[in-house]
N, CA, C and O atoms as CSV, one atom per row, in Angstrom:
chain,resi,resn,atom,element,x,y,z
A,1,MET,N,N,0.819,-1.195,0.004
A,1,MET,CA,C,0.001,0.004,-0.002
A,1,MET,C,C,0.857,1.259,-0.003
A,1,MET,O,O,0.463,2.273,-0.580
A,2,LEU,N,N,2.007,1.211,0.626
A,2,LEU,CA,C,2.858,2.388,0.718
A,2,LEU,C,C,3.360,2.856,-0.636
A,2,LEU,O,O,3.330,4.057,-0.905
A,3,PRO,N,N,3.823,1.954,-1.507
A,3,PRO,CA,C,4.250,2.429,-2.849
A,3,PRO,C,C,3.103,3.053,-3.643
A,3,PRO,O,O,3.301,4.056,-4.328
A,4,ASP,N,N,1.920,2.474,-3.559
A,4,ASP,CA,C,0.773,3.045,-4.254
A,4,ASP,C,C,0.413,4.435,-3.708
A,4,ASP,O,O,0.101,5.360,-4.459
A,5,ALA,N,N,0.467,4.542,-2.396
A,5,ALA,CA,C,0.185,5.822,-1.770
A,5,ALA,C,C,1.207,6.875,-2.168
A,5,ALA,O,O,0.870,8.031,-2.421
A,6,SER,N,N,2.461,6.449,-2.217
A,6,SER,CA,C,3.529,7.396,-2.605
A,6,SER,C,C,3.318,7.904,-4.002
A,6,SER,O,O,3.481,9.095,-4.266
A,7,GLU,N,N,2.949,6.999,-4.920
A,7,GLU,CA,C,2.694,7.412,-6.312
A,7,GLU,C,C,1.515,8.378,-6.380
A,7,GLU,O,O,1.562,9.387,-7.084
A,8,ASP,N,N,0.452,8.052,-5.634
A,8,ASP,CA,C,-0.747,8.909,-5.657
A,8,ASP,C,C,-0.480,10.292,-5.084
A,8,ASP,O,O,-0.928,11.292,-5.645
A,9,PHE,N,N,0.253,10.361,-3.961
A,9,PHE,CA,C,0.564,11.664,-3.384
A,9,PHE,C,C,1.438,12.470,-4.333
A,9,PHE,O,O,1.238,13.677,-4.471
A,10,ALA,N,N,2.404,11.832,-4.993
A,10,ALA,CA,C,3.303,12.556,-5.907
A,10,ALA,C,C,2.497,13.047,-7.108
A,10,ALA,O,O,2.727,14.154,-7.595
A,11,ARG,N,N,1.557,12.238,-7.586
A,11,ARG,CA,C,0.755,12.644,-8.750
A,11,ARG,C,C,-0.212,13.765,-8.406
A,11,ARG,O,O,-0.335,14.731,-9.159
A,12,ILE,N,N,-0.901,13.645,-7.272
A,12,ILE,CA,C,-1.921,14.617,-6.896
A,12,ILE,C,C,-1.310,15.953,-6.435
A,12,ILE,O,O,-1.747,17.024,-6.855
A,13,LEU,N,N,-0.294,15.869,-5.566
A,13,LEU,CA,C,0.288,17.067,-5.002
A,13,LEU,C,C,1.424,17.642,-5.855
A,13,LEU,O,O,1.886,18.756,-5.606
A,14,GLN,N,N,1.869,16.887,-6.850
A,14,GLN,CA,C,2.964,17.324,-7.705
A,14,GLN,C,C,4.200,17.820,-6.906
A,14,GLN,O,O,4.747,18.903,-7.119
A,15,SER,N,N,4.578,16.940,-5.985
A,15,SER,CA,C,5.695,17.246,-5.084
A,15,SER,C,C,6.592,16.021,-4.943
A,15,SER,O,O,6.137,14.887,-5.092
A,16,ASP,N,N,7.856,16.255,-4.657
A,16,ASP,CA,C,8.773,15.137,-4.462
A,16,ASP,C,C,8.917,14.751,-2.984
A,16,ASP,O,O,9.645,13.815,-2.654
A,17,PHE,N,N,8.230,15.466,-2.109
A,17,PHE,CA,C,8.273,15.142,-0.668
A,17,PHE,C,C,7.610,13.808,-0.447
A,17,PHE,O,O,6.526,13.581,-0.985
A,18,PRO,N,N,8.214,12.896,0.330
A,18,PRO,CA,C,7.635,11.564,0.582
A,18,PRO,C,C,6.500,11.607,1.638
A,18,PRO,O,O,6.696,11.227,2.792
A,19,PHE,N,N,5.325,12.074,1.213
A,19,PHE,CA,C,4.215,12.237,2.129
A,19,PHE,C,C,3.741,10.908,2.715
A,19,PHE,O,O,3.468,10.845,3.914
A,20,ALA,N,N,3.633,9.858,1.927
A,20,ALA,CA,C,3.105,8.565,2.430
A,20,ALA,C,C,4.015,7.980,3.537
A,20,ALA,O,O,3.509,7.616,4.599
A,21,PRO,N,N,5.325,7.883,3.320
A,21,PRO,CA,C,6.168,7.379,4.429
A,21,PRO,C,C,6.141,8.316,5.655
A,21,PRO,O,O,6.232,7.858,6.794
A,22,PHE,N,N,6.015,9.629,5.405
A,22,PHE,CA,C,5.966,10.596,6.504
A,22,PHE,C,C,4.713,10.370,7.362
A,22,PHE,O,O,4.785,10.387,8.591
A,23,ILE,N,N,3.577,10.162,6.710
A,23,ILE,CA,C,2.327,9.939,7.428
A,23,ILE,C,C,2.353,8.585,8.122
A,23,ILE,O,O,1.859,8.457,9.243
A,24,ALA,N,N,2.923,7.571,7.473
A,24,ALA,CA,C,3.060,6.253,8.121
A,24,ALA,C,C,3.953,6.340,9.373
A,24,ALA,O,O,3.675,5.713,10.395
A,25,SER,N,N,5.025,7.129,9.266
A,25,SER,CA,C,5.911,7.305,10.422
A,25,SER,C,C,5.227,8.061,11.533
A,25,SER,O,O,5.409,7.727,12.704
A,26,LEU,N,N,4.443,9.074,11.201
A,26,LEU,CA,C,3.691,9.772,12.239
A,26,LEU,C,C,2.700,8.869,12.926
A,26,LEU,O,O,2.525,8.970,14.140
A,27,GLY,N,N,2.046,7.991,12.198
A,27,GLY,CA,C,1.129,7.013,12.776
A,27,GLY,C,C,1.833,6.086,13.737
A,27,GLY,O,O,1.338,5.815,14.832
A,28,PHE,N,N,3.002,5.594,13.322
A,28,PHE,CA,C,3.798,4.755,14.203
A,28,PHE,C,C,4.201,5.472,15.466
A,28,PHE,O,O,4.095,4.916,16.559
A,29,LEU,N,N,4.663,6.703,15.333
A,29,LEU,CA,C,5.083,7.467,16.505
A,29,LEU,C,C,3.910,7.790,17.436
A,29,LEU,O,O,4.080,7.860,18.653
A,30,LEU,N,N,2.709,7.988,16.853
A,30,LEU,CA,C,1.520,8.221,17.702
A,30,LEU,C,C,1.202,7.006,18.526
A,30,LEU,O,O,0.941,7.119,19.724
A,31,ILE,N,N,1.217,5.840,17.910
A,31,ILE,CA,C,0.951,4.579,18.656
A,31,ILE,C,C,2.011,4.350,19.716
A,31,ILE,O,O,1.689,3.959,20.838
A,32,LEU,N,N,3.293,4.591,19.372
A,32,LEU,CA,C,4.380,4.428,20.336
A,32,LEU,C,C,4.222,5.393,21.492
A,32,LEU,O,O,4.434,5.014,22.644
A,33,PHE,N,N,3.850,6.648,21.208
A,33,PHE,CA,C,3.661,7.651,22.243
A,33,PHE,C,C,2.526,7.241,23.205
A,33,PHE,O,O,2.678,7.325,24.424
A,34,ILE,N,N,1.419,6.809,22.655
A,34,ILE,CA,C,0.291,6.374,23.494
A,34,ILE,C,C,0.701,5.186,24.357
A,34,ILE,O,O,0.365,5.130,25.540
A,35,GLU,N,N,1.420,4.245,23.772
A,35,GLU,CA,C,1.831,3.065,24.522
A,35,GLU,C,C,2.796,3.454,25.677
A,35,GLU,O,O,2.651,2.974,26.801
A,36,LYS,N,N,3.750,4.304,25.386
A,36,LYS,CA,C,4.728,4.691,26.403
A,36,LYS,C,C,4.104,5.499,27.537
A,36,LYS,O,O,4.468,5.325,28.700
A,37,ILE,N,N,3.173,6.374,27.202
A,37,ILE,CA,C,2.513,7.185,28.213
A,37,ILE,C,C,1.631,6.287,29.110
A,37,ILE,O,O,1.642,6.420,30.334
A,38,MET,N,N,0.894,5.406,28.502
A,38,MET,CA,C,0.015,4.528,29.270
A,38,MET,C,C,0.779,3.532,30.108
A,38,MET,O,O,0.387,3.251,31.240
A,39,VAL,N,N,1.877,2.984,29.571
A,39,VAL,CA,C,2.650,1.953,30.291
A,39,VAL,C,C,3.371,2.588,31.490
A,39,VAL,O,O,3.550,1.928,32.514
A,40,ASN,N,N,3.786,3.859,31.377
A,40,ASN,CA,C,4.520,4.492,32.459
A,40,ASN,C,C,3.676,4.715,33.695
A,40,ASN,O,O,4.213,5.070,34.745
A,41,SER,N,N,2.353,4.515,33.602
A,41,SER,CA,C,1.523,4.673,34.788
A,41,SER,C,C,1.646,3.468,35.722
A,41,SER,O,O,1.225,3.534,36.877
A,42,ASN,N,N,2.226,2.360,35.223
A,42,ASN,CA,C,2.461,1.164,36.024
A,42,ASN,C,C,1.222,0.661,36.731
A,42,ASN,O,O,1.304,0.239,37.885
A,43,SER,N,N,0.104,0.693,36.087
A,43,SER,CA,C,-1.141,0.220,36.681
A,43,SER,C,C,-1.745,-0.849,35.762
A,43,SER,O,O,-1.805,-0.672,34.545
A,44,LYS,N,N,-2.187,-1.954,36.358
A,44,LYS,CA,C,-2.800,-3.035,35.572
A,44,LYS,C,C,-4.171,-2.606,35.050
A,44,LYS,O,O,-4.684,-3.224,34.117
A,45,THR,N,N,-4.765,-1.587,35.612
A,45,THR,CA,C,-6.072,-1.156,35.162
A,45,THR,C,C,-6.024,-0.376,33.865
A,45,THR,O,O,-7.057,-0.197,33.219
A,46,THR,N,N,-4.843,0.095,33.465
A,46,THR,CA,C,-4.720,0.856,32.227
A,46,THR,C,C,-4.487,-0.023,30.998
A,46,THR,O,O,-4.604,0.460,29.872
A,47,SER,N,N,-4.163,-1.290,31.190
A,47,SER,CA,C,-3.901,-2.178,30.070
A,47,SER,C,C,-5.046,-2.262,29.072
A,47,SER,O,O,-4.806,-2.174,27.868
A,48,PRO,N,N,-6.298,-2.432,29.535
A,48,PRO,CA,C,-7.402,-2.459,28.554
A,48,PRO,C,C,-7.554,-1.129,27.797
A,48,PRO,O,O,-7.945,-1.119,26.630
A,49,TYR,N,N,-7.254,-0.047,28.443
A,49,TYR,CA,C,-7.390,1.272,27.814
A,49,TYR,C,C,-6.293,1.456,26.732
A,49,TYR,O,O,-6.522,2.062,25.685
A,50,ILE,N,N,-5.125,0.920,27.025
A,50,ILE,CA,C,-4.047,0.945,26.000
A,50,ILE,C,C,-4.484,0.211,24.772
A,50,ILE,O,O,-4.377,0.716,23.655
A,51,LEU,N,N,-4.994,-1.026,24.990
A,51,LEU,CA,C,-5.436,-1.842,23.871
A,51,LEU,C,C,-6.567,-1.193,23.081
A,51,LEU,O,O,-6.541,-1.184,21.851
A,52,ILE,N,N,-7.548,-0.659,23.774
A,52,ILE,CA,C,-8.675,-0.022,23.105
A,52,ILE,C,C,-8.202,1.190,22.322
A,52,ILE,O,O,-8.657,1.407,21.199
A,53,SER,N,N,-7.300,1.986,22.888
A,53,SER,CA,C,-6.832,3.202,22.200
A,53,SER,C,C,-6.076,2.829,20.918
A,53,SER,O,O,-6.319,3.401,19.855
A,54,ILE,N,N,-5.168,1.875,21.031
A,54,ILE,CA,C,-4.354,1.509,19.869
A,54,ILE,C,C,-5.207,0.853,18.791
A,54,ILE,O,O,-5.056,1.157,17.607
A,55,LEU,N,N,-6.098,-0.042,19.192
A,55,LEU,CA,C,-6.982,-0.699,18.191
A,55,LEU,C,C,-7.931,0.295,17.541
A,55,LEU,O,O,-8.242,0.168,16.356
A,56,SER,N,N,-8.397,1.288,18.303
A,56,SER,CA,C,-9.265,2.292,17.716
A,56,SER,C,C,-8.535,3.124,16.671
A,56,SER,O,O,-9.071,3.379,15.592
A,57,ILE,N,N,-7.347,3.538,16.979
A,57,ILE,CA,C,-6.571,4.336,16.013
A,57,ILE,C,C,-6.263,3.485,14.782
A,57,ILE,O,O,-6.343,3.974,13.655
A,58,HIS,N,N,-5.914,2.220,14.990
A,58,HIS,CA,C,-5.648,1.337,13.857
A,58,HIS,C,C,-6.878,1.154,12.995
A,58,HIS,O,O,-6.770,1.160,11.768
A,59,SER,N,N,-8.047,0.992,13.598
A,59,SER,CA,C,-9.276,0.814,12.859
A,59,SER,C,C,-9.624,2.067,12.046
A,59,SER,O,O,-10.099,1.962,10.915
A,60,ILE,N,N,-9.393,3.218,12.609
A,60,ILE,CA,C,-9.662,4.464,11.887
A,60,ILE,C,C,-8.725,4.586,10.674
A,60,ILE,O,O,-9.162,4.971,9.589
A,61,ILE,N,N,-7.463,4.265,10.855
A,61,ILE,CA,C,-6.526,4.352,9.744
A,61,ILE,C,C,-6.881,3.354,8.657
A,61,ILE,O,O,-6.853,3.700,7.476
A,62,VAL,N,N,-7.217,2.119,9.028
A,62,VAL,CA,C,-7.602,1.119,8.033
A,62,VAL,C,C,-8.888,1.522,7.328
A,62,VAL,O,O,-9.028,1.321,6.122
A,63,GLY,N,N,-9.820,2.084,8.072
A,63,GLY,CA,C,-11.067,2.543,7.446
A,63,GLY,C,C,-10.857,3.645,6.444
A,63,GLY,O,O,-11.489,3.665,5.387
A,64,ILE,N,N,-9.975,4.560,6.769
A,64,ILE,CA,C,-9.662,5.637,5.811
A,64,ILE,C,C,-8.975,5.030,4.572
A,64,ILE,O,O,-9.279,5.416,3.444
A,65,ALA,N,N,-8.072,4.103,4.781
A,65,ALA,CA,C,-7.390,3.487,3.618
A,65,ALA,C,C,-8.381,2.757,2.731
A,65,ALA,O,O,-8.305,2.868,1.507
A,66,LEU,N,N,-9.306,2.016,3.314
A,66,LEU,CA,C,-10.306,1.314,2.520
A,66,LEU,C,C,-11.280,2.260,1.859
A,66,LEU,O,O,-11.752,1.990,0.755
A,67,GLY,N,N,-11.587,3.360,2.513
A,67,GLY,CA,C,-12.514,4.347,1.940
A,67,GLY,C,C,-11.952,5.099,0.737
A,67,GLY,O,O,-12.698,5.653,-0.070
A,68,THR,N,N,-10.643,5.107,0.635
A,68,THR,CA,C,-10.062,5.834,-0.501
A,68,THR,C,C,-9.856,4.949,-1.729
A,68,THR,O,O,-9.466,5.443,-2.787
A,69,GLU,N,N,-10.117,3.641,-1.599
A,69,GLU,CA,C,-9.982,2.754,-2.746
A,69,GLU,C,C,-11.073,3.061,-3.757
A,69,GLU,O,O,-12.229,3.285,-3.399
A,70,ASP,N,N,-10.687,3.067,-5.021
A,70,ASP,CA,C,-11.663,3.376,-6.053
A,70,ASP,C,C,-12.199,2.121,-6.746
A,70,ASP,O,O,-13.055,2.229,-7.624
A,71,ARG,N,N,-11.717,0.936,-6.370
A,71,ARG,CA,C,-12.259,-0.284,-6.913
A,71,ARG,C,C,-12.270,-1.375,-5.852
A,71,ARG,O,O,-11.438,-1.372,-4.945
A,72,MET,N,N,-13.200,-2.297,-5.962
A,72,MET,CA,C,-13.289,-3.395,-4.989
A,72,MET,C,C,-12.516,-4.601,-5.533
A,72,MET,O,O,-12.478,-4.854,-6.738
A,73,GLY,N,N,-11.902,-5.334,-4.597
A,73,GLY,CA,C,-11.267,-6.574,-5.017
A,73,GLY,C,C,-9.871,-6.517,-5.343
A,73,GLY,O,O,-9.280,-7.534,-5.704
């Protein structure tokens, strides 16, 4: 998906900046940040909240990716 996204960003924005890897990196850093902040509380009651937060963000990102597809299959 990343090579396709890179081609589409380059074609639409007419720029050489690697937007797709940049956005993917920001997503990774967001998940890492949430995990580190939640884990540093050292409480077993936060574990479900970590999982819910990370899975929610992942679901939103996957939903956006699927919503931008112009063909099925």
